[in-house]
C-alpha positions in Angstrom: -29.1 36.3 23.6 -31.1 39.5 24.5 -29.1 41.9 26.6 -25.6 40.6 25.8 -23.3 39.9 22.9 -22.5 36.3 22.2 -19.0 35.4 23.3 -16.7 33.4 21.0 -13.4 32.2 22.3 -10.2 30.8 20.7 -9.1 27.4 21.7 -5.5 27.5 20.5 -3.8 30.4 18.7 -6.2 32.4 16.5 -5.3 35.8 15.0 -8.3 38.0 15.7 -7.8 39.8 12.3 -8.7 36.6 10.5 -12.1 36.1 12.2 -13.5 39.3 13.6 -14.5 40.6 10.2 -16.7 37.6 9.7 -18.0 37.4 13.3 -19.0 41.1 13.2 -19.4 43.7 15.8 -22.3 41.9 17.4 -20.0 39.1 18.7 -17.4 39.5 21.4 -14.2 37.5 20.4 -11.7 36.5 23.1 -8.4 35.3 21.8 -6.9 34.3 25.1 -9.9 33.1 27.3 -9.6 32.4 31.0 -12.0 30.3 33.0 -14.5 33.2 33.2 -14.6 33.8 29.5 -14.8 30.0 28.8 -17.8 29.7 31.2 -19.6 32.5 29.2 -18.6 31.2 25.7 -21.4 30.6 23.2 -18.9 29.4 20.5 -15.3 28.5 20.0 -12.8 28.5 17.1 -10.7 25.5 17.6 -7.1 24.9 16.3 -5.8 21.5 15.4 -3.7 21.1 18.6 -6.5 22.1 21.0 -7.9 19.2 23.1 -11.7 19.6 23.5 -12.7 16.8 25.9 -15.6 16.3 28.3 -13.7 18.2 31.0 -13.3 21.3 28.9 -16.9 21.1 27.7 -18.1 20.9 31.3 -16.3 24.2 31.9 -18.1 25.8 29.0 -21.8 25.0 29.7 -23.1 27.7 27.3 -21.3 26.4 24.2 -23.4 26.0 21.1 -20.8 25.6 18.4 -17.1 24.4 18.0 -15.6 25.4 14.7 -12.5 23.5 13.9 -9.9 25.1 11.5 -9.5 22.0 9.3 -11.2 18.6 9.2 -9.5 16.4 11.8 -11.5 16.1 15.0 -9.4 13.3 16.7 -8.7 15.7 19.6 -12.4 16.8 19.8 -14.9 14.6 21.7 -17.6 14.9 19.0 -19.9 12.5 20.8 -19.9 14.5 24.0 -20.4 17.7 22.1 -23.3 16.2 20.2 -24.8 15.0 23.5 -24.7 18.6 24.7 -26.3 19.9 21.5 -23.1 21.5 20.3 -22.5 21.7 16.6 -19.0 20.7 15.5 -18.2 22.7 12.4 -15.3 21.6 10.1 -13.7 23.5 7.2 -13.0 20.9 4.6 -12.4 22.9 1.4 -10.3 25.9 2.4 -6.9 24.0 2.8 -7.4 21.3 0.2 -5.3 22.8 -2.6 -2.6 24.0 -0.2 -2.1 20.6 1.4 -2.0 18.9 -2.1 0.7 21.4 -3.2 2.6 20.6 0.0 2.5 16.9 -0.9 4.0 17.5 -4.3 6.5 20.0 -2.8 7.9 17.4 -0.3 7.9 14.7 -3.1 9.9 17.0 -5.4 12.3 17.9 -2.7 13.0 14.2 -2.1 12.9 12.9 -5.7 15.0 15.8 -7.0 17.5 15.4 -4.1 17.4 19.1 -3.4 19.1 18.9 0.1 22.2 16.9 -1.0 22.5 18.9 -4.2 22.4 22.1 -2.2 25.2 20.9 0.0 27.3 20.0 -3.0 27.2 23.5 -4.3 27.4 25.2 -0.9 30.4 23.1 0.1 32.3 23.4 -3.2 32.0 19.7 -4.0 30.8 20.2 -7.6 32.7 17.2 -8.9 30.6 14.9 -6.7 27.3 15.9 -8.3 27.3 12.9 -10.6 27.1 10.6 -7.6 23.7 11.9 -6.6 21.0 10.2 -8.5 18.1 12.5 -9.3 14.7 10.9 -9.9 11.6 11.7 -11.9 7.9 12.1 -11.2 7.1 11.9 -15.0 6.3 8.2 -15.7 6.3 7.2 -12.0 3.3 5.8 -10.1 1.7 7.6 -7.1 -0.3 5.6 -4.6 -2.8 7.8 -2.8 -4.2 6.3 0.4 -7.4 8.1 1.1 -9.2 9.6 -1.9 -11.2 12.4 -0.4 -10.9 16.1 -1.4 -7.2 16.3 -0.7 -6.4 12.9 -2.2 -8.3 13.7 -5.4 -6.5 17.0 -5.7 -3.1 15.3 -5.2 -4.1 12.9 -8.0 -4.9 15.9 -10.3 -1.5 17.5 -9.7 0.3 14.2 -10.0 -1.4 13.5 -13.4 -0.2 16.9 -14.6 3.3 15.8 -13.8 2.8 12.7 -16.0 2.3 10.3 -13.1 0.2 7.1 -13.1 -2.4 7.5 -10.3 -3.5 4.6 -8.1 -5.8 5.1 -5.1 -7.0 3.2 -2.1 -9.7 4.3 0.3 -11.0 2.0 3.1 -14.1 4.1 3.5 -15.3 5.0 0.0 -14.0 3.2 -3.1 -12.3 5.6 -5.6 -13.3 5.6 -9.3 -12.6 2.4 -11.1 -9.9 3.8 -13.3 -7.7 4.5 -10.2 -9.0 2.1 -7.6 -6.6 -0.4 -6.1 -8.6 -2.3 -3.5 -5.6 -4.3 -2.2 -3.5 -2.0 0.0 -0.4 -4.2 -0.2 -0.7 -4.2 -4.0 -0.8 -0.4 -4.0 2.3 -0.4 -1.8 4.2 -2.6 -4.2 3.2 -0.7 -7.3 3.9 2.8 -6.1 7.1 4.9 -6.5 5.5 7.6 -4.3 3.0 7.0 -1.5 0.9 9.7 0.2 -1.4 9.4 3.2 -4.8 11.1 3.4 -7.1 8.8 5.4 -8.7 10.0 8.7 -7.0 8.8 11.9 -9.2 6.2 13.5 -8.6 3.1 15.6 -8.5 1.1 12.3 -6.0 3.4 10.6 -3.7 4.1 13.5 -0.2 3.0 12.3 -1.7 1.9 9.0 1.8 2.2 7.6 3.7 -0.2 9.8 6.5 -2.7 9.4 4.2 -5.1 7.6 3.1 -2.5 5.1 6.6 -1.2 4.5 7.9 -4.7 3.7 5.6 -4.6 0.7 6.6 -1.2 -0.7 8.6 -0.9 -3.9 12.3 -0.5 -3.0 13.4 3.1 -2.9 9.8 4.4 -2.8 9.1 7.9 -1.3 6.5 8.2 1.5 4.8 11.5 2.3 2.4 12.1 5.2 0.5 15.3 5.2 -2.5 13.6 6.7 -2.3 12.6 10.4 0.8 11.7 12.3 -0.7 8.6 13.9 -1.1 6.9 10.5 2.7 6.2 10.4 4.8 4.1 12.7 8.0 6.2 12.9 10.2 3.3 14.2 9.2 1.1 11.3 9.7 4.0 8.9 13.2 4.6 10.1 14.1 1.0 9.8 12.7 1.0 6.2 14.9 4.1 5.4 18.0 2.5 6.8 17.5 -0.7 4.9 16.8 1.2 1.6 13.3 -0.1 1.4 12.2 3.6 1.5 14.2 6.2 -0.5 12.8 9.2 1.4 10.1 10.4 3.8 8.3 13.7 4.0 6.3 14.6 7.1 4.1 17.5 7.8 2.2 15.9 10.7 3.2 14.2 13.9 1.8 12.4 16.9 1.8 14.2 19.2 2.3 17.8 18.1 4.8 19.2 18.7 6.6 15.9 18.5 9.4 14.7 20.8 12.7 14.2 18.9 12.9 11.0 17.0 16.0 9.5 15.3 14.1 9.6 12.0 14.3 13.4 12.0 18.1 13.2 11.6 18.1 11.0 8.6 19.4 12.8 5.5 16.6 11.6 3.3 13.9 13.1 5.4 12.1 16.5 5.0 10.1 17.9 7.9 7.6 20.7 8.1 5.6 21.7 11.3 2.0 21.0 10.2 1.9 24.0 8.0 1.3 22.7 4.5 -2.4 23.6 4.8 -1.7 27.0 6.2 -0.4 29.0 3.3 -1.4 32.7 3.4 -4.4 32.2 1.2 -5.5 28.9 2.8 -5.1 30.3 6.3 -7.4 33.2 5.6 -10.0 31.0 3.9 -9.9 28.4 6.8 -10.4 30.9 9.6 -13.1 32.8 7.6 -14.9 29.5 7.1 -14.7 28.6 10.8 -16.0 32.0 11.7 -18.9 31.7 9.2 -19.7 28.3 10.8 -19.9 30.0 14.2 -22.2 32.8 13.0 -24.4 30.3 11.2 -25.1 28.3 14.3 -25.5 31.4 16.5 -28.1 32.7 14.0 -30.0 29.4 14.0 -28.7 28.3 10.6 -27.1 24.9 9.6 -23.5 25.4 8.7 -21.9 24.1 5.5 -20.0 21.2 7.0 -20.3 19.3 10.3 -18.4 16.5 12.0 -21.7 15.6 13.7 -24.1 15.7 10.7 -27.1 14.6 12.9 -26.9 18.0 14.6 -29.6 20.5 13.6 -30.6 24.0 14.7 -32.8 24.2 17.8 -36.4 24.1 16.8 -35.8 22.4 13.5 -38.1 19.4 12.9 -36.7 16.1 11.8 -37.8 14.5 8.5 -40.2 12.2 10.4 -41.8 15.2 12.2 -42.4 17.2 9.0 
């Protein structure tokens, strides 16, 4: 890099104030890169909605690192990046607690019937309050599908509310005390279901009509994981039939989503993929992404990678040492 400062670009909206302090004065950060800046870029900070495919990578031949603000890399061609020697950094810890709180926030909104109760007061229909059944988390069962960092934190919060915790993970079995290997059994036993598995070919529309037929009548479903995990048509049918009592969505496929009739249902709460972007979590996420970029540019291995086989140039493999 002798003779010029490394160039780091934003792919998606990135507030320079959140990353420049970590990147330092020795790096040139470009928040709105054009073709020329992209061609010179040594690194990139990548938002969730940014598509990083082979065509984009071909326009950025100097790239050494992509730092994703989050953990989902379904819009990033990780294989192509790896083939080009590009490290794909992820930031798995910074938003964990914020997303878990978002799950409980949406669940409480639906279980405690906050929207219809607000309308009763606002519209002067106090006498109708007894007709709105308010539920409980205490004593209810939560079924957590995907028991990684966020799933485990959701379980901790749910237990604090007095909930029974069950968990299913198709990739890594949860601890025996919460493990429910049969997904259909989990669906039938849970008053609240929450989705936290990665989006893959095997998990696309994991929650479909067949799954929903097995849910406990009146169950609440929350998806703060990936939009593609849920079949919206099937979810709407389950709501209309009473099989589901409410749905909370923070994620969609695609984003931003086209309007769906599900969005108009009174027992639905919607947020625009922001549960992991609280003030504190946002600052931590972007700082972690920027640290990942500086690590790679300095020849260090970053804390978390979507392509764990990547290693800094000049580093010997285990077999070579």
